[in-house]
GUROTI-443636 format. One line per 10 residues: number of its first residue (from 1); their letters; for each residue x, y, z negated of C-alpha. Coordinates in steps of 0.05 Angstrom, whole numbers. Example, Ala and Ser with C-alpha at 12.3 -4.5 7.8 and 13.67 -1.06 7.14 Angstrom:
BEGIN
1 = AS = 246:-90:-156  273:-21:-143
***
This chain:
BEGIN
1 = MPPDSENKGA = 0:0:0  28:69:17  51:112:-41  -4:163:-30  -59:111:-34  -28:83:-98  -28:151:-129  -100:162:-109  -120:97:-143  -84:118:-205
11 = AAGGVGLRRN = -118:185:-204  -186:156:-193  -188:100:-243  -133:123:-290  -94:59:-274  -50:49:-214  -54:-9:-165  0:-60:-150  22:-77:-79  -26:-136:-77
21 = GKQQACEPCR = -84:-89:-91  -97:-111:-162  -99:-62:-220  -34:-51:-257  -23:-79:-327  3:-36:-384  74:-47:-407  60:-88:-471  13:-135:-433  60:-141:-374
31 = KGKMACDHGA = 121:-158:-416  80:-206:-459  49:-238:-397  -20:-226:-427  -85:-209:-391  -97:-134:-391  -167:-103:-386  -136:-42:-352  -172:7:-399  -153:80:-397
41 = PHCGRCTRRK = -120:115:-430  -105:51:-470  -126:-20:-457  -170:-57:-507  -116:-107:-528  -67:-52:-547  -122:-14:-583  -140:-75:-625  -67:-89:-641  -53:-16:-657
51 = LTSRCIYHPA = -1:-10:-601  -30:51:-568  36:89:-576  69:39:-530  10:27:-483  30:61:-419  22:44:-345  92:49:-316  91:74:-244  150:27:-223
61 = PMTKSRPVDG = 162:-23:-279  207:-69:-240  255:-17:-212  271:32:-267  274:34:-342  224:80:-376  258:149:-381  261:179:-450  293:247:-457  338:259:-517
71 = VSILSSQDSV = 354:186:-532  428:175:-537  473:115:-545  474:120:-620  426:172:-645  365:213:-627  408:275:-637  451:266:-575  460:337:-552  523:367:-582
81 = TRPYMSSTTL = 555:435:-578  628:415:-576  672:358:-549  690:296:-586  754:323:-617  805:377:-617  859:377:-564  915:368:-614  937:295:-620  1006:298:-652
91 = GRTSQNRIPQ = 1041:311:-586  1011:250:-551  995:255:-477  927:276:-451  913:204:-429  901:186:-502  847:239:-511  773:222:-510  738:260:-453  682:306:-470
101 = QVRPMTTDSS = 629:260:-441  620:189:-419  592:170:-352  518:151:-357  501:82:-333  461:77:-270  389:57:-278  371:31:-209  342:-38:-200  407:-71:-180
111 = AVSSATTRDI = 442:-45:-243  388:-70:-290  380:-137:-256  454:-153:-260  466:-122:-328  469:-189:-363  526:-214:-320  569:-155:-304  616:-119:-352  581:-54:-370
121 = SPREVADVQT = 614:-26:-431  688:-45:-421  687:-8:-354  663:55:-389  715:45:-442  769:42:-389  743:108:-362  747:137:-432  819:114:-442  843:141:-375
131 = GQGHRSQEPH = 804:206:-380  768:192:-314  697:188:-341  645:219:-295  615:283:-323  539:283:-330  494:341:-311  492:366:-383  563:386:-402  561:358:-473
141 = SYKRPFDWDK = 510:303:-471  523:228:-473  465:191:-441  451:118:-430  387:81:-411  336:72:-465  345:-4:-465  420:-2:-451  437:-43:-514  392:-99:-488
151 = YATYQRSAKY = 440:-114:-431  508:-91:-453  559:-145:-468  630:-142:-495  691:-186:-499  697:-226:-563  757:-226:-610  805:-283:-596  797:-344:-641  847:-398:-660
161 = YGPTSFNAVF = 831:-470:-638  874:-526:-666  892:-594:-636  828:-628:-660  781:-575:-631  728:-591:-579  768:-556:-523  838:-579:-543  847:-625:-482  827:-568:-435
171 = NENFNLSSDL = 871:-517:-469  932:-563:-470  928:-576:-396  905:-509:-369  971:-502:-331  948:-558:-284  890:-517:-259  853:-454:-278  789:-493:-272  805:-527:-339
181 = VIADDRRKHP = 799:-461:-377  735:-458:-418  722:-384:-421  691:-354:-483  621:-326:-477  611:-251:-485  581:-220:-546  518:-178:-540  512:-108:-566  503:-109:-643
191 = ANWLFGPPLL = 436:-74:-637  408:-126:-590  354:-174:-613  384:-243:-605  321:-283:-618  263:-236:-610  240:-179:-654  272:-185:-724  232:-200:-786  254:-136:-820
201 = GRDRPSSQTV = 234:-91:-762  275:-41:-723  311:-14:-784  353:-77:-791  427:-69:-811  451:-76:-740  403:-26:-708  434:35:-676  401:86:-721  418:49:-785
211 = RMDQTVRALW = 491:39:-765  498:112:-745  466:135:-811  511:91:-853  574:111:-815  559:186:-822  545:176:-896  613:144:-904  648:199:-864  619:252:-910
221 = NIPSKVICLK = 663:223:-966  730:231:-931  769:276:-979  792:344:-956  859:349:-922  891:379:-984  866:322:-1028  888:270:-976  959:297:-978  959:300:-1054
231 = LLATYSLHHD = 936:227:-1058  989:208:-1008  1042:242:-1050  1020:214:-1118  1003:142:-1102  1064:99:-1119  1043:26:-1121  1026:7:-1049  992:-58:-1033  1027:-102:-982
241 = TMNHTLIKYG = 972:-88:-932  977:-12:-943  1043:2:-909  1064:72:-927  1080:91:-855  1014:63:-831  974:101:-883  1012:167:-872  1006:163:-797  932:145:-803
251 = IDTLWSTFGP = 918:206:-846  959:252:-802  925:230:-738  857:231:-771  863:305:-786  900:325:-723  848:291:-680  784:304:-719  803:365:-759  748:410:-732
261 = ELAEPRTSEK = 696:356:-744  719:345:-816  727:418:-832  680:450:-882  622:459:-879  611:389:-854  548:372:-817  517:307:-792  523:331:-721  598:341:-726
271 = LSLIARVLFR = 609:276:-763  567:238:-712  620:256:-660  672:216:-700  621:160:-708  613:156:-632  688:147:-624  686:90:-675  628:57:-638  664:65:-572
281 = SEERPLPPAP = 727:33:-601  688:-28:-626  665:-43:-555  733:-74:-540  776:-120:-582  840:-93:-611  888:-93:-551  953:-132:-551  1005:-99:-595  1060:-59:-558
291 = VDGMAWLDTF = 1132:-72:-576  1142:-2:-604  1114:6:-674  1086:76:-666  1053:57:-600  1020:-1:-637  993:48:-689  964:90:-632  919:31:-612  875:39:-674
301 = TGPNLRFEML = 888:109:-700  876:180:-675  833:182:-611  828:106:-615  807:105:-688  773:40:-707  729:20:-765  784:-26:-790  834:30:-799  783:78:-828
311 = GILFSFFGMS = 765:26:-880  837:17:-899  843:92:-908  782:92:-954  814:34:-993  877:75:-1000  838:135:-1025  803:90:-1076  867:60:-1103  899:128:-1106
321 = YQTLQEWDEL = 841:156:-1147  846:96:-1193  920:111:-1208  902:182:-1232  886:199:-1303  815:215:-1324  831:289:-1335  863:299:-1266  839:362:-1230  820:322:-1167
331 = FRVLQNEGRD = 760:294:-1204  734:365:-1218  732:390:-1146  663:407:-1120  666:354:-1066  671:299:-1119  602:318:-1148  622:305:-1220  641:231:-1212  692:203:-1260
341 = RKETTWRMKE = 752:159:-1244  715:93:-1235  655:125:-1200  701:160:-1150  739:95:-1137  674:58:-1128  649:109:-1078  712:99:-1036  700:24:-1042  629:33:-1016
351 = CADVCLKMCE = 654:72:-956  706:19:-941  651:-33:-947  611:5:-894  670:0:-846  678:-74:-862  603:-85:-849  610:-52:-781  666:-99:-763  625:-159:-785
361 = ISEENNVISI = 564:-136:-745  606:-127:-682  642:-193:-696  710:-159:-695  765:-201:-725  838:-181:-722  897:-171:-769  874:-100:-787  803:-123:-806  833:-180:-848
371 = ALQLCVGMLE = 877:-130:-883  814:-89:-895  780:-149:-927  838:-158:-975  838:-84:-992  764:-81:-1006  768:-143:-1049  825:-114:-1089  789:-48:-1096  726:-82:-1120
381 = SVCIGDECFQ = 764:-123:-1172  797:-59:-1197  727:-31:-1210  688:-90:-1237  742:-138:-1261  778:-201:-1238  727:-251:-1266  669:-229:-1221  639:-278:-1172  639:-227:-1115
391 = TRRRFADAVA = 715:-228:-1115  715:-302:-1101  667:-294:-1043  706:-237:-1012  771:-276:-1016  739:-337:-984  715:-294:-926  785:-266:-918  814:-336:-914  763:-358:-862
401 = CAVAAGLHRL = 777:-297:-819  852:-304:-824  849:-376:-801  802:-357:-744  852:-303:-723  908:-355:-722  950:-321:-776  963:-389:-808  1003:-411:-746  1046:-351:-730
411 = PDYGPNLKPT = 1105:-368:-684  1176:-363:-707  1225:-313:-679  1271:-335:-624  1302:-313:-558  1233:-302:-527  1201:-270:-588  1233:-212:-624  1209:-181:-689  1162:-121:-680
421 = AASEYKRRVF = 1122:-78:-728  1058:-115:-708  1088:-185:-717  1118:-167:-784  1052:-137:-807  1018:-202:-790  1068:-240:-832  1059:-193:-891  984:-197:-888  981:-273:-888
431 = SCLYICDKEH = 1036:-282:-939  998:-232:-983  936:-275:-973  977:-336:-993  1002:-303:-1057  932:-278:-1076  905:-348:-1064  953:-377:-1116  936:-322:-1165  861:-333:-1157
441 = AALNGIPPAV = 868:-409:-1162  909:-404:-1227  864:-350:-1257  800:-388:-1244  825:-460:-1247  800:-475:-1176  832:-510:-1117  874:-465:-1072  842:-445:-1006  908:-436:-968
451 = SSRFCIIRLP = 955:-496:-967  1024:-501:-937  1005:-570:-914  962:-539:-860  992:-469:-854  1059:-440:-833  1071:-383:-881  1126:-342:-848  1168:-300:-895  1169:-227:-872
461 = LDLSEEDLFL = 1238:-198:-862  1270:-159:-919  1261:-92:-885  1236:-26:-913  1168:0:-891  1202:56:-853  1249:9:-815  1190:-28:-784  1170:33:-744  1238:53:-719
471 = PIDQLALAIS = 1252:54:-644  1267:-14:-614  1343:-7:-613  1346:20:-685  1299:-36:-710  1344:-88:-677  1404:-57:-712  1369:-61:-780  1351:-133:-767  1423:-151:-749
481 = KLDSNGWNTS = 1445:-130:-819  1402:-185:-852  1430:-252:-871  1408:-319:-841  1350:-324:-892  1323:-254:-877  1350:-219:-940  1384:-152:-934  1458:-153:-951  1465:-81:-975
491 = GAWFRNTFHR = 1442:-97:-1046  1384:-49:-1039  1313:-70:-1055  1247:-53:-1022  1175:-69:-1038  1179:-125:-988  1239:-153:-1025  1194:-170:-1084  1138:-192:-1037  1185:-245:-1009
501 = AVKIVSDVRE = 1207:-265:-1078  1136:-274:-1105  1118:-315:-1043  1177:-362:-1057  1154:-369:-1129  1083:-382:-1105  1108:-441:-1063  1124:-478:-1128  1058:-458:-1158  1021:-492:-1102
511 = DILEASLKID = 1052:-559:-1122  1036:-544:-1195  963:-531:-1179  959:-593:-1136  983:-636:-1193  939:-600:-1244  874:-599:-1205  878:-663:-1165  827:-715:-1188  858:-773:-1226
521 = AIVPPSRIDD = 928:-751:-1208  985:-791:-1239  1040:-744:-1262  1101:-780:-1291  1152:-743:-1334  1200:-742:-1276  1153:-699:-1236  1146:-650:-1294  1221:-644:-1297  1225:-635:-1222
531 = LHRRSQESYD = 1174:-579:-1223  1212:-544:-1279  1276:-550:-1241  1246:-523:-1176  1213:-466:-1213  1278:-444:-1245  1317:-452:-1181  1267:-410:-1142  1282:-353:-1190  1357:-363:-1196
541 = NLPPSIHYYA = 1367:-364:-1121  1335:-296:-1112  1379:-234:-1106  1407:-216:-1175  1386:-143:-1165  1312:-162:-1174  1321:-203:-1238  1291:-177:-1302  1346:-199:-1350  1417:-173:-1347
551 = YGMTPKDTRG = 1443:-234:-1385  1410:-284:-1431  1345:-254:-1458  1370:-182:-1454  1329:-140:-1404  1363:-93:-1356  1363:-19:-1369  1317:-3:-1310  1255:41:-1306  1200:63:-1261
561 = ELLMYQAYLL = 1181:23:-1199  1240:-25:-1204  1223:-43:-1276  1150:-55:-1255  1169:-103:-1200  1223:-139:-1240  1174:-153:-1297  1119:-174:-1248  1165:-224:-1215  1187:-253:-1282
571 = LNVLQNKFLI = 1115:-260:-1305  1101:-302:-1243  1159:-348:-1260  1137:-354:-1332  1066:-369:-1310  1094:-427:-1269  1129:-454:-1330  1066:-444:-1371  1023:-483:-1322  1075:-539:-1318
581 = DRLAIARGIN = 1076:-548:-1393  1000:-545:-1396  999:-600:-1343  1048:-642:-1383  1006:-636:-1447  943:-654:-1409  978:-718:-1385  1001:-737:-1454  1073:-712:-1449  1097:-674:-1510
591 = NGQQLLNTAL = 1117:-606:-1483  1084:-564:-1537  1148:-530:-1560  1166:-508:-1489  1096:-483:-1478  1098:-441:-1542  1166:-413:-1524  1141:-394:-1455  1079:-362:-1486  1121:-320:-1535
601 = EGMEVTTMFW = 1166:-296:-1479  1107:-281:-1434  1074:-241:-1489  1137:-201:-1500  1142:-183:-1426  1068:-167:-1423  1070:-119:-1482  1131:-86:-1452  1083:-50:-1404  1048:-19:-1463
611 = IKRDQLMSYS = 1112:-4:-1503  1143:32:-1442  1077:61:-1417  1108:131:-1413  1156:105:-1360  1104:63:-1325  1044:111:-1328  1040:113:-1252  1024:39:-1252  975:40:-1311
621 = SSFDWIITNY = 917:22:-1264  946:-49:-1261  954:-59:-1336  886:-90:-1347  901:-140:-1291  968:-158:-1322  932:-171:-1388  880:-215:-1354  928:-255:-1311  988:-263:-1358
631 = GIPCAGVICV = 971:-238:-1428  908:-277:-1443  938:-347:-1432  998:-331:-1476  953:-302:-1530  911:-365:-1531  971:-410:-1543  999:-366:-1599  931:-360:-1634  921:-436:-1634
641 = ELLKQATGQS = 991:-449:-1661  982:-398:-1717  917:-432:-1737  951:-500:-1736  1009:-475:-1778  961:-444:-1829  930:-513:-1839  995:-552:-1837  978:-586:-1771  1033:-554:-1729
651 = LLQFSRSDAI = 1100:-589:-1719  1129:-534:-1675  1185:-488:-1695  1170:-413:-1689  1172:-350:-1730  1104:-337:-1760  1122:-264:-1771  1146:-256:-1698  1082:-287:-1671  1038:-242:-1714
661 = QKLTMFIGFL = 1077:-180:-1693  1070:-198:-1619  995:-208:-1627  989:-142:-1665  1023:-105:-1608  979:-142:-1559  918:-116:-1596  946:-46:-1589  953:-58:-1514  881:-83:-1510
671 = EWIRPTDGNY = 856:-21:-1547  893:23:-1498  855:-4:-1438  808:50:-1413  733:44:-1402  744:60:-1328  788:-1:-1319  756:-61:-1287  774:-111:-1342  755:-65:-1399
681 = KLAGRLKKVV = 699:-108:-1425  741:-171:-1420  796:-137:-1460  745:-117:-1513  721:-189:-1521  792:-215:-1526  810:-162:-1578  755:-188:-1624  780:-259:-1617  853:-242:-1633
691 = RRILDRVLEP = 833:-198:-1692  791:-254:-1722  849:-303:-1715  897:-255:-1749  847:-242:-1805  838:-316:-1816  913:-329:-1816  931:-271:-1861  870:-275:-1907  841:-346:-1912
701 = PRGIMGNDMM = 766:-346:-1927  749:-350:-2001  729:-419:-2025  776:-454:-1978  841:-460:-2016  894:-511:-2030  880:-581:-2005  813:-560:-1977  849:-512:-1930  899:-565:-1911
711 = EMPIDPMLAP = 845:-615:-1894  802:-567:-1853  799:-592:-1781  821:-545:-1725  765:-546:-1674  755:-480:-1638  691:-506:-1607  657:-508:-1676  625:-451:-1715  680:-437:-1767
721 = FGEMDWLNTL = 722:-402:-1714  667:-361:-1683  688:-329:-1618  748:-375:-1608  703:-417:-1564  707:-361:-1512  779:-380:-1499  754:-448:-1479  723:-419:-1416  791:-403:-1388
731 = DWTQGSWMEF = 809:-469:-1356  878:-465:-1324  887:-538:-1308  838:-594:-1324  825:-590:-1399  800:-543:-1452  845:-485:-1472  852:-518:-1539  869:-589:-1519  942:-590:-1536
741 = N = 946:-659:-1565
***
């Protein structure tokens, strides 16, 4: 039928006619393949179902998507008054800048019909990267079809497949023919409905408007540039995933690229420009890492800022706030809205969580996102304590993602593979995951999730954080100065020096945990001796400069960061010895004296942090964690032996006065823990237990004297010892805390 006759039919009856002469169905009935009564202005079916707002008669439903003015890729507020970012990008070339607009997708019938098979978004991303995007009619508007997210697909993050996987035979023989390659399917846009309309409606977590709103809310909480620089200057204890150069470069490029958008007064419109860059970056996986370290940083910072990196910056801000004192002036700025130390840290954790959620929704998995998972987990434990269940869940997610990314099978360096900043960062992230796994397993008495039987944990080289990002020739020169085992030969120490040392100590702990937690494991005395020997050798073979003792039991005269790391390393060695002796006692081997000696030494090193708190004040945010991980086990052993000695049941040799003094100082340490520390409540419960034990030892209850006191059974599970049963919940191997016989 000619167009003019069709229009006449539409004008006469209110409903147009199709080419076969029949009346046209409204859009809801046509898409649902339901019979339409062709009522005007709305059909009866849509009226009964209250769908009148969507009941329209499209003039050409099969050739063009329904035009809706003002609908953008991410938000209904798509018209902006300024480009994505400022022109300053730390001296980088203009090819790295985001153009002011992105080419709108065509909406003809061929484009829509082939949208499910052709690569829509990555092509636009290529235009963005090269600065060749086609300018739309409106100079500062970014338009896409209304149902663009229904058809857009992106490349998935690479996944590791082992030799037993379903496609192993094809992958191992792909060199015979390209036909053997099983390509990965493409992922749909996060806002797409995978299986029909969602139960929770359009405002589901992955919808465009919800994601934009959450991202803008997080961006509001980026500290001002002055505060960012202050936090960068004051934060001293960097996590292994928070490389100082990476953090500093990320902050510098954040403000040089998005300075006008982050300037006060901030508005949702300006912050949405940054959000659009983040959403554009998520449409492509993290590209292969360049050889140059600074070029690698450019792939996820500045104009290419990704949610992963933004989340790590929020985690850094949170850890920096946690290291400040409650009276610091940064908590009194207007932007902080009156939040205290823990509340400010938690707000940064929430913002980092938003970034992590965006990565999960878009199925992005790479070394930076895994580092973000570790950072968020650490930040959460700092706020709510190390015994929370959420910490276990987060760590399990990080392990699963690391294995999926192939970090557990990193290749070794050789003639065809030279160390780079990216490869070393991968090693540091996974070895950090390995260390945290052993700490979590020992703390909670659970099986390790990362085992060297199935993983290759490559030791990162003993290089400083700054050396990693030197030019290629200078980095090669720094590597040439290392010995055959990767240690630096200059006698200097770096943060990574202690990271390597703790990883080596953790290797022994894995065997200790296996023997302690394995069901019905037979542990002969020879294995106990072998574990003790290996534990001591792992410490003795480390560079002498990182040892805690100068000679015998005399500590070195060190202070500050070096003292912090030396004591932390020694505590890990003592914890290995502690667990070995606990294992021996649980298997009927009499190692009680060694266990008590280890506990007394561990208690002395733990209380050192409190005694020298003036020197270590910059690291006070970690004191409650040190108490939880190392102080509580030692306190439990000393308390039990004091009770046994008071009743004449102890055969061990130790100074009662020395033990009481150590516990008294430990109580002082517990009282010093601040309410804004994550393990504050745990420290308060332990303080009550230790006080009651000291009261019972120093002042026996009236009515229990002489032989009656001698014959009183020591059973911390029973009522006479009150809260001592709480210690029983800390199961480090296989038995109760109090089963020493």
